[in-house]
PyMOL Python script that loads the backbone (N, CA, C, O; Angstrom):
from pymol import cmd

cmd.read_pdbstr("""\
ATOM      1  N   MET A   1      -2.915-143.257 -74.978  1.00  0.00           N
ATOM      2  CA  MET A   1      -3.342-143.647 -73.640  1.00  0.00           C
ATOM      3  C   MET A   1      -2.191-144.516 -72.971  1.00  0.00           C
ATOM      4  O   MET A   1      -2.234-144.784 -71.770  1.00  0.00           O
ATOM      5  N   GLU A   2      -1.283-144.895 -73.700  1.00  0.00           N
ATOM      6  CA  GLU A   2      -0.076-145.626 -73.078  1.00  0.00           C
ATOM      7  C   GLU A   2       0.507-144.820 -72.040  1.00  0.00           C
ATOM      8  O   GLU A   2       0.788-145.385 -70.983  1.00  0.00           O
ATOM      9  N   HIS A   3       0.736-143.579 -72.171  1.00  0.00           N
ATOM     10  CA  HIS A   3       1.540-142.669 -71.381  1.00  0.00           C
ATOM     11  C   HIS A   3       0.651-141.847 -70.427  1.00  0.00           C
ATOM     12  O   HIS A   3       1.153-140.975 -69.717  1.00  0.00           O
ATOM     13  N   SER A   4      -0.641-142.116 -70.408  1.00  0.00           N
ATOM     14  CA  SER A   4      -1.623-141.395 -69.434  1.00  0.00           C
ATOM     15  C   SER A   4      -1.325-141.716 -67.992  1.00  0.00           C
ATOM     16  O   SER A   4      -0.999-142.877 -67.746  1.00  0.00           O
ATOM     17  N   PRO A   5      -1.385-140.932 -67.103  1.00  0.00           N
ATOM     18  CA  PRO A   5      -1.119-141.180 -65.743  1.00  0.00           C
ATOM     19  C   PRO A   5      -2.285-141.868 -65.126  1.00  0.00           C
ATOM     20  O   PRO A   5      -2.212-142.253 -63.959  1.00  0.00           O
ATOM     21  N   SER A   6      -3.356-142.044 -65.841  1.00  0.00           N
ATOM     22  CA  SER A   6      -4.517-142.853 -65.249  1.00  0.00           C
ATOM     23  C   SER A   6      -4.378-144.392 -65.670  1.00  0.00           C
ATOM     24  O   SER A   6      -3.687-144.807 -66.600  1.00  0.00           O
ATOM     25  N   THR A   7      -5.034-145.027 -64.952  1.00  0.00           N
ATOM     26  CA  THR A   7      -5.046-146.512 -65.147  1.00  0.00           C
ATOM     27  C   THR A   7      -6.151-146.593 -66.231  1.00  0.00           C
ATOM     28  O   THR A   7      -7.314-146.252 -66.016  1.00  0.00           O
ATOM     29  N   THR A   8      -5.629-147.143 -67.586  1.00  0.00           N
ATOM     30  CA  THR A   8      -6.620-147.261 -68.666  1.00  0.00           C
ATOM     31  C   THR A   8      -6.752-148.653 -69.115  1.00  0.00           C
ATOM     32  O   THR A   8      -5.776-149.399 -69.046  1.00  0.00           O
ATOM     33  N   PHE A   9      -7.976-149.096 -69.609  1.00  0.00           N
ATOM     34  CA  PHE A   9      -8.191-150.279 -70.241  1.00  0.00           C
ATOM     35  C   PHE A   9      -9.324-150.085 -71.376  1.00  0.00           C
ATOM     36  O   PHE A   9     -10.098-149.128 -71.393  1.00  0.00           O
ATOM     37  N   VAL A  10      -9.310-151.126 -72.317  1.00  0.00           N
ATOM     38  CA  VAL A  10     -10.325-151.046 -73.417  1.00  0.00           C
ATOM     39  C   VAL A  10     -10.607-152.568 -73.405  1.00  0.00           C
ATOM     40  O   VAL A  10      -9.796-153.485 -73.278  1.00  0.00           O
ATOM     41  N   LYS A  11     -12.009-152.620 -73.573  1.00  0.00           N
ATOM     42  CA  LYS A  11     -12.541-154.148 -73.696  1.00  0.00           C
ATOM     43  C   LYS A  11     -13.296-154.114 -74.961  1.00  0.00           C
ATOM     44  O   LYS A  11     -13.898-153.102 -75.320  1.00  0.00           O
ATOM     45  N   ASP A  12     -13.271-155.264 -75.674  1.00  0.00           N
ATOM     46  CA  ASP A  12     -14.162-155.494 -76.888  1.00  0.00           C
ATOM     47  C   ASP A  12     -15.656-155.719 -76.502  1.00  0.00           C
ATOM     48  O   ASP A  12     -15.980-155.716 -75.314  1.00  0.00           O
ATOM     49  N   ASP A  13     -16.518-155.904 -77.441  1.00  0.00           N
ATOM     50  CA  ASP A  13     -17.910-156.027 -77.159  1.00  0.00           C
ATOM     51  C   ASP A  13     -18.243-157.325 -76.540  1.00  0.00           C
ATOM     52  O   ASP A  13     -19.430-157.506 -76.268  1.00  0.00           O
ATOM     53  N   CYS A  14     -17.438-158.212 -76.284  1.00  0.00           N
ATOM     54  CA  CYS A  14     -17.636-159.632 -75.523  1.00  0.00           C
ATOM     55  C   CYS A  14     -17.096-159.316 -74.045  1.00  0.00           C
ATOM     56  O   CYS A  14     -17.316-160.095 -73.118  1.00  0.00           O
ATOM     57  N   GLY A  15     -16.404-158.173 -73.891  1.00  0.00           N
ATOM     58  CA  GLY A  15     -15.943-157.905 -72.450  1.00  0.00           C
ATOM     59  C   GLY A  15     -14.624-158.427 -72.250  1.00  0.00           C
ATOM     60  O   GLY A  15     -14.227-158.712 -71.120  1.00  0.00           O
ATOM     61  N   ARG A  16     -13.875-158.579 -73.339  1.00  0.00           N
ATOM     62  CA  ARG A  16     -12.320-159.160 -73.299  1.00  0.00           C
ATOM     63  C   ARG A  16     -11.448-158.004 -73.253  1.00  0.00           C
ATOM     64  O   ARG A  16     -11.763-157.013 -73.912  1.00  0.00           O
ATOM     65  N   TYR A  17     -10.406-158.009 -72.566  1.00  0.00           N
ATOM     66  CA  TYR A  17      -9.473-157.078 -72.576  1.00  0.00           C
ATOM     67  C   TYR A  17      -8.563-156.937 -73.964  1.00  0.00           C
ATOM     68  O   TYR A  17      -7.859-157.885 -74.312  1.00  0.00           O
ATOM     69  N   VAL A  18      -8.606-155.858 -74.644  1.00  0.00           N
ATOM     70  CA  VAL A  18      -7.945-155.688 -75.764  1.00  0.00           C
ATOM     71  C   VAL A  18      -6.776-154.764 -75.756  1.00  0.00           C
ATOM     72  O   VAL A  18      -5.931-154.790 -76.652  1.00  0.00           O
ATOM     73  N   PHE A  19      -6.724-153.868 -74.642  1.00  0.00           N
ATOM     74  CA  PHE A  19      -5.685-152.978 -74.325  1.00  0.00           C
ATOM     75  C   PHE A  19      -5.796-152.599 -72.789  1.00  0.00           C
ATOM     76  O   PHE A  19      -6.860-152.504 -72.177  1.00  0.00           O
ATOM     77  N   TYR A  20      -4.514-152.395 -72.255  1.00  0.00           N
ATOM     78  CA  TYR A  20      -4.505-151.826 -70.911  1.00  0.00           C
ATOM     79  C   TYR A  20      -3.104-151.176 -70.858  1.00  0.00           C
ATOM     80  O   TYR A  20      -2.139-151.740 -71.376  1.00  0.00           O
ATOM     81  N   ASN A  21      -2.998-149.961 -70.215  1.00  0.00           N
ATOM     82  CA  ASN A  21      -1.608-149.353 -70.217  1.00  0.00           C
ATOM     83  C   ASN A  21      -0.726-149.813 -68.964  1.00  0.00           C
ATOM     84  O   ASN A  21      -1.185-150.526 -68.071  1.00  0.00           O
ATOM     85  N   ALA A  22       0.379-149.409 -68.984  1.00  0.00           N
ATOM     86  CA  ALA A  22       1.336-149.842 -68.064  1.00  0.00           C
ATOM     87  C   ALA A  22       0.912-149.546 -66.526  1.00  0.00           C
ATOM     88  O   ALA A  22       1.205-150.309 -65.606  1.00  0.00           O
ATOM     89  N   ASN A  23       0.238-148.427 -66.378  1.00  0.00           N
ATOM     90  CA  ASN A  23      -0.209-147.930 -65.006  1.00  0.00           C
ATOM     91  C   ASN A  23      -1.312-149.112 -64.789  1.00  0.00           C
ATOM     92  O   ASN A  23      -1.125-149.784 -63.774  1.00  0.00           O
ATOM     93  N   PHE A  24      -2.321-149.426 -65.514  1.00  0.00           N
ATOM     94  CA  PHE A  24      -3.179-150.385 -65.003  1.00  0.00           C
ATOM     95  C   PHE A  24      -2.570-151.793 -64.743  1.00  0.00           C
ATOM     96  O   PHE A  24      -2.915-152.458 -63.766  1.00  0.00           O
ATOM     97  N   ALA A  25      -1.683-152.210 -65.620  1.00  0.00           N
ATOM     98  CA  ALA A  25      -0.745-153.495 -65.320  1.00  0.00           C
ATOM     99  C   ALA A  25      -0.061-153.385 -63.955  1.00  0.00           C
ATOM    100  O   ALA A  25      -0.085-154.365 -63.211  1.00  0.00           O
ATOM    101  N   LYS A  26       0.537-152.274 -63.586  1.00  0.00           N
ATOM    102  CA  LYS A  26       1.101-152.109 -62.386  1.00  0.00           C
ATOM    103  C   LYS A  26       0.021-152.071 -61.162  1.00  0.00           C
ATOM    104  O   LYS A  26       0.286-152.623 -60.094  1.00  0.00           O
ATOM    105  N   PHE A  27      -1.113-151.441 -61.361  1.00  0.00           N
ATOM    106  CA  PHE A  27      -2.042-151.442 -60.383  1.00  0.00           C
ATOM    107  C   PHE A  27      -2.546-152.709 -60.012  1.00  0.00           C
ATOM    108  O   PHE A  27      -2.708-153.045 -58.839  1.00  0.00           O
ATOM    109  N   ALA A  28      -2.838-153.533 -61.154  1.00  0.00           N
ATOM    110  CA  ALA A  28      -3.355-154.919 -60.969  1.00  0.00           C
ATOM    111  C   ALA A  28      -2.134-155.890 -60.614  1.00  0.00           C
ATOM    112  O   ALA A  28      -2.383-157.021 -60.198  1.00  0.00           O
ATOM    113  N   GLY A  29      -0.912-155.488 -60.763  1.00  0.00           N
ATOM    114  CA  GLY A  29       0.101-156.471 -60.420  1.00  0.00           C
ATOM    115  C   GLY A  29       0.144-157.612 -61.406  1.00  0.00           C
ATOM    116  O   GLY A  29       0.268-158.785 -61.054  1.00  0.00           O
ATOM    117  N   ILE A  30       0.033-157.201 -62.693  1.00  0.00           N
ATOM    118  CA  ILE A  30       0.014-158.239 -63.893  1.00  0.00           C
ATOM    119  C   ILE A  30       1.143-157.602 -64.844  1.00  0.00           C
ATOM    120  O   ILE A  30       1.633-156.479 -64.730  1.00  0.00           O
ATOM    121  N   ASP A  31       1.431-158.547 -65.776  1.00  0.00           N
ATOM    122  CA  ASP A  31       2.341-158.076 -66.794  1.00  0.00           C
ATOM    123  C   ASP A  31       1.496-157.575 -67.903  1.00  0.00           C
ATOM    124  O   ASP A  31       0.271-157.685 -67.852  1.00  0.00           O
ATOM    125  N   ARG A  32       2.231-156.920 -69.103  1.00  0.00           N
ATOM    126  CA  ARG A  32       1.641-156.244 -70.044  1.00  0.00           C
ATOM    127  C   ARG A  32       0.852-157.046 -70.972  1.00  0.00           C
ATOM    128  O   ARG A  32       0.297-156.398 -71.860  1.00  0.00           O
ATOM    129  N   THR A  33       0.675-158.323 -70.968  1.00  0.00           N
ATOM    130  CA  THR A  33       0.109-159.162 -71.845  1.00  0.00           C
ATOM    131  C   THR A  33      -0.931-160.371 -71.115  1.00  0.00           C
ATOM    132  O   THR A  33      -1.758-161.042 -71.731  1.00  0.00           O
ATOM    133  N   GLU A  34      -0.695-160.429 -69.914  1.00  0.00           N
ATOM    134  CA  GLU A  34      -1.413-161.509 -69.191  1.00  0.00           C
ATOM    135  C   GLU A  34      -2.851-161.382 -69.256  1.00  0.00           C
ATOM    136  O   GLU A  34      -3.473-162.442 -69.175  1.00  0.00           O
ATOM    137  N   TRP A  35      -3.523-160.301 -69.386  1.00  0.00           N
ATOM    138  CA  TRP A  35      -5.007-160.199 -69.438  1.00  0.00           C
ATOM    139  C   TRP A  35      -5.674-160.113 -70.852  1.00  0.00           C
ATOM    140  O   TRP A  35      -6.855-160.400 -71.049  1.00  0.00           O
ATOM    141  N   LEU A  36      -4.684-159.635 -71.944  1.00  0.00           N
ATOM    142  CA  LEU A  36      -5.222-159.527 -73.133  1.00  0.00           C
ATOM    143  C   LEU A  36      -6.068-160.754 -73.687  1.00  0.00           C
ATOM    144  O   LEU A  36      -5.676-161.919 -73.610  1.00  0.00           O
ATOM    145  N   GLY A  37      -7.233-160.372 -74.235  1.00  0.00           N
ATOM    146  CA  GLY A  37      -7.997-161.565 -74.700  1.00  0.00           C
ATOM    147  C   GLY A  37      -8.783-162.266 -73.729  1.00  0.00           C
ATOM    148  O   GLY A  37      -9.515-163.186 -74.094  1.00  0.00           O
ATOM    149  N   ARG A  38      -8.697-161.890 -72.415  1.00  0.00           N
ATOM    150  CA  ARG A  38      -9.338-162.436 -71.249  1.00  0.00           C
ATOM    151  C   ARG A  38     -10.497-161.553 -70.796  1.00  0.00           C
ATOM    152  O   ARG A  38     -10.501-160.331 -70.943  1.00  0.00           O
ATOM    153  N   SER A  39     -11.579-162.329 -70.177  1.00  0.00           N
ATOM    154  CA  SER A  39     -12.720-161.383 -69.739  1.00  0.00           C
ATOM    155  C   SER A  39     -12.539-161.392 -68.173  1.00  0.00           C
ATOM    156  O   SER A  39     -11.682-162.080 -67.618  1.00  0.00           O
ATOM    157  N   ASP A  40     -13.422-160.568 -67.511  1.00  0.00           N
ATOM    158  CA  ASP A  40     -13.386-160.435 -66.147  1.00  0.00           C
ATOM    159  C   ASP A  40     -13.722-161.754 -65.512  1.00  0.00           C
ATOM    160  O   ASP A  40     -13.210-162.009 -64.421  1.00  0.00           O
ATOM    161  N   ASP A  41     -14.524-162.614 -66.079  1.00  0.00           N
ATOM    162  CA  ASP A  41     -14.797-163.967 -65.565  1.00  0.00           C
ATOM    163  C   ASP A  41     -13.570-164.851 -65.452  1.00  0.00           C
ATOM    164  O   ASP A  41     -13.568-165.825 -64.700  1.00  0.00           O
ATOM    165  N   GLU A  42     -12.617-164.545 -66.132  1.00  0.00           N
ATOM    166  CA  GLU A  42     -11.390-165.256 -66.167  1.00  0.00           C
ATOM    167  C   GLU A  42     -10.277-164.785 -65.179  1.00  0.00           C
ATOM    168  O   GLU A  42      -9.333-165.490 -64.825  1.00  0.00           O
ATOM    169  N   VAL A  43     -10.503-163.534 -64.789  1.00  0.00           N
ATOM    170  CA  VAL A  43      -9.485-163.014 -63.934  1.00  0.00           C
ATOM    171  C   VAL A  43      -9.784-162.502 -62.504  1.00  0.00           C
ATOM    172  O   VAL A  43      -8.913-162.224 -61.680  1.00  0.00           O
ATOM    173  N   PHE A  44     -11.246-162.403 -62.289  1.00  0.00           N
ATOM    174  CA  PHE A  44     -11.540-161.916 -60.946  1.00  0.00           C
ATOM    175  C   PHE A  44     -12.460-163.036 -60.405  1.00  0.00           C
ATOM    176  O   PHE A  44     -13.040-163.843 -61.131  1.00  0.00           O
ATOM    177  N   PRO A  45     -12.531-163.002 -59.117  1.00  0.00           N
ATOM    178  CA  PRO A  45     -13.451-163.879 -58.366  1.00  0.00           C
ATOM    179  C   PRO A  45     -14.954-163.592 -58.888  1.00  0.00           C
ATOM    180  O   PRO A  45     -15.238-162.522 -59.426  1.00  0.00           O
ATOM    181  N   LYS A  46     -15.821-164.544 -58.706  1.00  0.00           N
ATOM    182  CA  LYS A  46     -17.259-164.544 -59.373  1.00  0.00           C
ATOM    183  C   LYS A  46     -17.953-163.361 -59.155  1.00  0.00           C
ATOM    184  O   LYS A  46     -18.471-162.820 -60.132  1.00  0.00           O
ATOM    185  N   GLU A  47     -18.068-162.823 -57.973  1.00  0.00           N
ATOM    186  CA  GLU A  47     -19.084-161.765 -57.459  1.00  0.00           C
ATOM    187  C   GLU A  47     -18.298-160.320 -58.041  1.00  0.00           C
ATOM    188  O   GLU A  47     -18.973-159.360 -58.413  1.00  0.00           O
ATOM    189  N   ILE A  48     -17.029-160.307 -58.063  1.00  0.00           N
ATOM    190  CA  ILE A  48     -16.496-159.006 -58.631  1.00  0.00           C
ATOM    191  C   ILE A  48     -16.677-158.954 -60.077  1.00  0.00           C
ATOM    192  O   ILE A  48     -17.097-157.960 -60.670  1.00  0.00           O
ATOM    193  N   ALA A  49     -16.288-160.243 -60.717  1.00  0.00           N
ATOM    194  CA  ALA A  49     -16.475-160.266 -62.115  1.00  0.00           C
ATOM    195  C   ALA A  49     -17.899-159.816 -62.613  1.00  0.00           C
ATOM    196  O   ALA A  49     -18.045-159.106 -63.608  1.00  0.00           O
ATOM    197  N   ALA A  50     -18.956-160.295 -61.827  1.00  0.00           N
ATOM    198  CA  ALA A  50     -20.360-160.099 -62.085  1.00  0.00           C
ATOM    199  C   ALA A  50     -20.520-158.553 -62.027  1.00  0.00           C
ATOM    200  O   ALA A  50     -21.063-157.968 -62.963  1.00  0.00           O
ATOM    201  N   LYS A  51     -20.053-157.881 -60.933  1.00  0.00           N
ATOM    202  CA  LYS A  51     -20.271-156.487 -60.951  1.00  0.00           C
ATOM    203  C   LYS A  51     -19.641-155.755 -62.105  1.00  0.00           C
ATOM    204  O   LYS A  51     -20.320-154.905 -62.682  1.00  0.00           O
ATOM    205  N   TYR A  52     -18.591-155.965 -62.439  1.00  0.00           N
ATOM    206  CA  TYR A  52     -17.925-155.284 -63.491  1.00  0.00           C
ATOM    207  C   TYR A  52     -18.630-155.663 -64.813  1.00  0.00           C
ATOM    208  O   TYR A  52     -18.759-154.776 -65.657  1.00  0.00           O
ATOM    209  N   LYS A  53     -19.047-156.771 -65.038  1.00  0.00           N
ATOM    210  CA  LYS A  53     -19.734-157.201 -66.240  1.00  0.00           C
ATOM    211  C   LYS A  53     -21.158-156.247 -66.238  1.00  0.00           C
ATOM    212  O   LYS A  53     -21.470-155.645 -67.265  1.00  0.00           O
ATOM    213  N   ASP A  54     -21.824-156.178 -65.254  1.00  0.00           N
ATOM    214  CA  ASP A  54     -23.030-155.437 -65.114  1.00  0.00           C
ATOM    215  C   ASP A  54     -22.592-153.949 -65.372  1.00  0.00           C
ATOM    216  O   ASP A  54     -23.269-153.308 -66.176  1.00  0.00           O
ATOM    217  N   GLN A  55     -21.649-153.416 -64.834  1.00  0.00           N
ATOM    218  CA  GLN A  55     -21.169-152.004 -65.188  1.00  0.00           C
ATOM    219  C   GLN A  55     -21.017-151.875 -66.798  1.00  0.00           C
ATOM    220  O   GLN A  55     -21.533-150.942 -67.412  1.00  0.00           O
ATOM    221  N   ASP A  56     -20.328-152.810 -67.370  1.00  0.00           N
ATOM    222  CA  ASP A  56     -20.113-152.838 -68.696  1.00  0.00           C
ATOM    223  C   ASP A  56     -21.378-152.846 -69.671  1.00  0.00           C
ATOM    224  O   ASP A  56     -21.476-152.240 -70.738  1.00  0.00           O
ATOM    225  N   LEU A  57     -22.233-153.593 -69.117  1.00  0.00           N
ATOM    226  CA  LEU A  57     -23.582-153.700 -69.936  1.00  0.00           C
ATOM    227  C   LEU A  57     -24.297-152.458 -69.835  1.00  0.00           C
ATOM    228  O   LEU A  57     -24.898-151.985 -70.799  1.00  0.00           O
ATOM    229  N   ARG A  58     -24.257-151.924 -68.728  1.00  0.00           N
ATOM    230  CA  ARG A  58     -25.073-150.451 -68.366  1.00  0.00           C
ATOM    231  C   ARG A  58     -24.464-149.467 -69.313  1.00  0.00           C
ATOM    232  O   ARG A  58     -25.185-148.672 -69.917  1.00  0.00           O
ATOM    233  N   VAL A  59     -23.073-149.490 -69.479  1.00  0.00           N
ATOM    234  CA  VAL A  59     -22.386-148.499 -70.350  1.00  0.00           C
ATOM    235  C   VAL A  59     -22.695-148.710 -71.886  1.00  0.00           C
ATOM    236  O   VAL A  59     -22.939-147.772 -72.646  1.00  0.00           O
ATOM    237  N   MET A  60     -22.659-150.008 -72.256  1.00  0.00           N
ATOM    238  CA  MET A  60     -23.061-150.167 -73.568  1.00  0.00           C
ATOM    239  C   MET A  60     -24.441-150.015 -74.082  1.00  0.00           C
ATOM    240  O   MET A  60     -24.746-149.815 -75.257  1.00  0.00           O
ATOM    241  N   GLY A  61     -25.366-150.152 -72.915  1.00  0.00           N
ATOM    242  CA  GLY A  61     -26.815-149.862 -73.227  1.00  0.00           C
ATOM    243  C   GLY A  61     -27.102-148.311 -73.371  1.00  0.00           C
ATOM    244  O   GLY A  61     -28.241-147.950 -73.669  1.00  0.00           O
ATOM    245  N   THR A  62     -26.124-147.414 -73.174  1.00  0.00           N
ATOM    246  CA  THR A  62     -26.398-146.041 -73.304  1.00  0.00           C
ATOM    247  C   THR A  62     -25.608-145.341 -74.314  1.00  0.00           C
ATOM    248  O   THR A  62     -24.800-146.013 -74.955  1.00  0.00           O
ATOM    249  N   ASP A  63     -25.713-144.165 -74.540  1.00  0.00           N
ATOM    250  CA  ASP A  63     -24.812-143.348 -75.451  1.00  0.00           C
ATOM    251  C   ASP A  63     -24.200-142.223 -74.473  1.00  0.00           C
ATOM    252  O   ASP A  63     -23.986-141.057 -74.804  1.00  0.00           O
ATOM    253  N   GLN A  64     -23.956-142.798 -73.189  1.00  0.00           N
ATOM    254  CA  GLN A  64     -23.464-141.619 -72.273  1.00  0.00           C
ATOM    255  C   GLN A  64     -22.260-142.291 -71.422  1.00  0.00           C
ATOM    256  O   GLN A  64     -22.217-143.495 -71.167  1.00  0.00           O
ATOM    257  N   THR A  65     -21.352-141.406 -71.044  1.00  0.00           N
ATOM    258  CA  THR A  65     -20.334-141.831 -70.096  1.00  0.00           C
ATOM    259  C   THR A  65     -20.818-142.002 -68.810  1.00  0.00           C
ATOM    260  O   THR A  65     -21.412-141.025 -68.354  1.00  0.00           O
ATOM    261  N   LEU A  66     -20.732-142.912 -68.152  1.00  0.00           N
ATOM    262  CA  LEU A  66     -21.103-143.385 -66.770  1.00  0.00           C
ATOM    263  C   LEU A  66     -19.900-143.319 -65.800  1.00  0.00           C
ATOM    264  O   LEU A  66     -18.774-143.616 -66.200  1.00  0.00           O
ATOM    265  N   GLU A  67     -20.116-142.961 -64.626  1.00  0.00           N
ATOM    266  CA  GLU A  67     -19.193-143.151 -63.508  1.00  0.00           C
ATOM    267  C   GLU A  67     -19.479-144.120 -62.470  1.00  0.00           C
ATOM    268  O   GLU A  67     -20.645-144.189 -62.080  1.00  0.00           O
ATOM    269  N   PHE A  68     -18.588-144.893 -61.950  1.00  0.00           N
ATOM    270  CA  PHE A  68     -18.883-145.849 -60.887  1.00  0.00           C
ATOM    271  C   PHE A  68     -17.946-145.609 -59.888  1.00  0.00           C
ATOM    272  O   PHE A  68     -16.789-145.331 -60.205  1.00  0.00           O
ATOM    273  N   LEU A  69     -18.288-145.677 -58.722  1.00  0.00           N
ATOM    274  CA  LEU A  69     -17.134-145.575 -57.593  1.00  0.00           C
ATOM    275  C   LEU A  69     -17.146-146.930 -57.086  1.00  0.00           C
ATOM    276  O   LEU A  69     -18.147-147.494 -56.644  1.00  0.00           O
ATOM    277  N   ASP A  70     -15.882-147.468 -57.179  1.00  0.00           N
ATOM    278  CA  ASP A  70     -15.533-148.856 -56.800  1.00  0.00           C
ATOM    279  C   ASP A  70     -14.683-148.812 -55.684  1.00  0.00           C
ATOM    280  O   ASP A  70     -13.771-147.991 -55.586  1.00  0.00           O
ATOM    281  N   GLU A  71     -14.960-149.716 -54.785  1.00  0.00           N
ATOM    282  CA  GLU A  71     -14.091-150.004 -53.669  1.00  0.00           C
ATOM    283  C   GLU A  71     -12.849-150.649 -54.345  1.00  0.00           C
ATOM    284  O   GLU A  71     -12.923-151.811 -54.747  1.00  0.00           O
ATOM    285  N   ALA A  72     -11.803-149.982 -54.469  1.00  0.00           N
ATOM    286  CA  ALA A  72     -10.706-150.576 -55.194  1.00  0.00           C
ATOM    287  C   ALA A  72     -10.285-151.937 -54.481  1.00  0.00           C
ATOM    288  O   ALA A  72      -9.577-152.765 -55.055  1.00  0.00           O
ATOM    289  N   ARG A  73     -10.737-152.096 -53.281  1.00  0.00           N
ATOM    290  CA  ARG A  73     -10.768-153.426 -52.646  1.00  0.00           C
ATOM    291  C   ARG A  73     -11.016-154.496 -53.590  1.00  0.00           C
ATOM    292  O   ARG A  73     -10.358-155.536 -53.577  1.00  0.00           O
ATOM    293  N   ASP A  74     -11.975-154.255 -54.429  1.00  0.00           N
ATOM    294  CA  ASP A  74     -12.445-155.307 -55.295  1.00  0.00           C
ATOM    295  C   ASP A  74     -11.192-155.768 -56.206  1.00  0.00           C
ATOM    296  O   ASP A  74     -10.977-156.961 -56.421  1.00  0.00           O
ATOM    297  N   LEU A  75     -10.352-154.697 -56.742  1.00  0.00           N
ATOM    298  CA  LEU A  75      -9.385-155.104 -57.543  1.00  0.00           C
ATOM    299  C   LEU A  75      -8.092-155.274 -56.835  1.00  0.00           C
ATOM    300  O   LEU A  75      -7.421-156.291 -57.008  1.00  0.00           O
ATOM    301  N   ARG A  76      -7.707-154.297 -56.027  1.00  0.00           N
ATOM    302  CA  ARG A  76      -6.413-154.480 -55.269  1.00  0.00           C
ATOM    303  C   ARG A  76      -6.316-155.588 -54.431  1.00  0.00           C
ATOM    304  O   ARG A  76      -5.268-156.230 -54.369  1.00  0.00           O
ATOM    305  N   VAL A  77      -7.456-155.921 -53.679  1.00  0.00           N
ATOM    306  CA  VAL A  77      -7.348-157.012 -52.670  1.00  0.00           C
ATOM    307  C   VAL A  77      -7.194-158.297 -53.355  1.00  0.00           C
ATOM    308  O   VAL A  77      -6.660-159.281 -52.843  1.00  0.00           O
ATOM    309  N   CYS A  78      -7.701-158.246 -54.571  1.00  0.00           N
ATOM    310  CA  CYS A  78      -7.499-159.594 -55.244  1.00  0.00           C
ATOM    311  C   CYS A  78      -5.860-159.880 -55.410  1.00  0.00           C
ATOM    312  O   CYS A  78      -5.373-161.007 -55.319  1.00  0.00           O
ATOM    313  N   PHE A  79      -5.193-158.814 -55.637  1.00  0.00           N
ATOM    314  CA  PHE A  79      -3.693-159.016 -55.871  1.00  0.00           C
ATOM    315  C   PHE A  79      -2.689-158.651 -54.747  1.00  0.00           C
ATOM    316  O   PHE A  79      -1.589-159.191 -54.627  1.00  0.00           O
ATOM    317  N   THR A  80      -3.215-157.602 -53.870  1.00  0.00           N
ATOM    318  CA  THR A  80      -2.319-157.266 -52.823  1.00  0.00           C
ATOM    319  C   THR A  80      -2.767-157.390 -51.308  1.00  0.00           C
ATOM    320  O   THR A  80      -1.966-157.368 -50.374  1.00  0.00           O
ATOM    321  N   GLY A  81      -4.070-157.518 -51.177  1.00  0.00           N
ATOM    322  CA  GLY A  81      -4.547-157.606 -49.871  1.00  0.00           C
ATOM    323  C   GLY A  81      -4.976-156.287 -49.186  1.00  0.00           C
ATOM    324  O   GLY A  81      -5.524-156.140 -48.093  1.00  0.00           O
ATOM    325  N   PHE A  82      -4.591-155.358 -50.098  1.00  0.00           N
ATOM    326  CA  PHE A  82      -4.988-153.913 -49.682  1.00  0.00           C
ATOM    327  C   PHE A  82      -6.066-153.279 -50.625  1.00  0.00           C
ATOM    328  O   PHE A  82      -6.262-153.738 -51.751  1.00  0.00           O
ATOM    329  N   GLY A  83      -6.725-152.261 -50.153  1.00  0.00           N
ATOM    330  CA  GLY A  83      -7.877-151.644 -50.836  1.00  0.00           C
ATOM    331  C   GLY A  83      -7.875-150.214 -50.778  1.00  0.00           C
ATOM    332  O   GLY A  83      -7.310-149.614 -49.863  1.00  0.00           O
ATOM    333  N   ARG A  84      -8.488-149.630 -51.723  1.00  0.00           N
ATOM    334  CA  ARG A  84      -8.764-148.133 -51.644  1.00  0.00           C
ATOM    335  C   ARG A  84      -9.955-147.768 -52.592  1.00  0.00           C
ATOM    336  O   ARG A  84     -10.237-148.579 -53.474  1.00  0.00           O
ATOM    337  N   SER A  85     -10.623-146.694 -52.485  1.00  0.00           N
ATOM    338  CA  SER A  85     -11.607-146.400 -53.514  1.00  0.00           C
ATOM    339  C   SER A  85     -11.084-145.786 -54.766  1.00  0.00           C
ATOM    340  O   SER A  85     -10.072-145.084 -54.769  1.00  0.00           O
ATOM    341  N   SER A  86     -11.826-146.073 -55.893  1.00  0.00           N
ATOM    342  CA  SER A  86     -11.352-145.456 -57.101  1.00  0.00           C
ATOM    343  C   SER A  86     -12.616-145.056 -57.949  1.00  0.00           C
ATOM    344  O   SER A  86     -13.652-145.715 -57.862  1.00  0.00           O
ATOM    345  N   LEU A  87     -12.510-144.013 -58.732  1.00  0.00           N
ATOM    346  CA  LEU A  87     -13.609-143.737 -59.685  1.00  0.00           C
ATOM    347  C   LEU A  87     -13.298-144.270 -60.963  1.00  0.00           C
ATOM    348  O   LEU A  87     -12.216-143.998 -61.484  1.00  0.00           O
ATOM    349  N   SER A  88     -14.242-145.102 -61.601  1.00  0.00           N
ATOM    350  CA  SER A  88     -14.203-145.713 -62.783  1.00  0.00           C
ATOM    351  C   SER A  88     -15.082-144.889 -63.839  1.00  0.00           C
ATOM    352  O   SER A  88     -16.294-144.770 -63.656  1.00  0.00           O
ATOM    353  N   ILE A  89     -14.525-144.397 -64.806  1.00  0.00           N
ATOM    354  CA  ILE A  89     -15.258-143.619 -65.760  1.00  0.00           C
ATOM    355  C   ILE A  89     -15.228-144.473 -67.117  1.00  0.00           C
ATOM    356  O   ILE A  89     -14.222-144.752 -67.769  1.00  0.00           O
ATOM    357  N   ARG A  90     -16.594-144.835 -67.405  1.00  0.00           N
ATOM    358  CA  ARG A  90     -16.607-145.777 -68.644  1.00  0.00           C
ATOM    359  C   ARG A  90     -17.344-145.352 -69.685  1.00  0.00           C
ATOM    360  O   ARG A  90     -18.463-144.900 -69.444  1.00  0.00           O
ATOM    361  N   THR A  91     -16.851-145.416 -71.076  1.00  0.00           N
ATOM    362  CA  THR A  91     -17.614-144.840 -72.160  1.00  0.00           C
ATOM    363  C   THR A  91     -17.920-145.912 -73.177  1.00  0.00           C
ATOM    364  O   THR A  91     -18.566-145.637 -74.188  1.00  0.00           O
TER     365      THR A  91
END
""", "prot")
cmd.dss("prot")
cmd.show_as("cartoon", "prot")
cmd.util.cbc("prot")
cmd.orient("prot")
């Protein structure tokens, strides 16, 4: 996953980031270890963190892969002031 052209991350059952690739770090404007062990509540504004937590819980409650269309404004604007849409695929 490290060399995937996609922005890739993995969270544990408590919602803490345990892995993200270089493309994710670049997209978010963070270094390679800044978010490891941290949850969305610790790195995003309250309403964005709640949205992502809800998505995580929906995925964990199924045996399916779910897709979410996110305004990347949620993530990118937090760090750059610019936004765009992105498709989040979670399993």
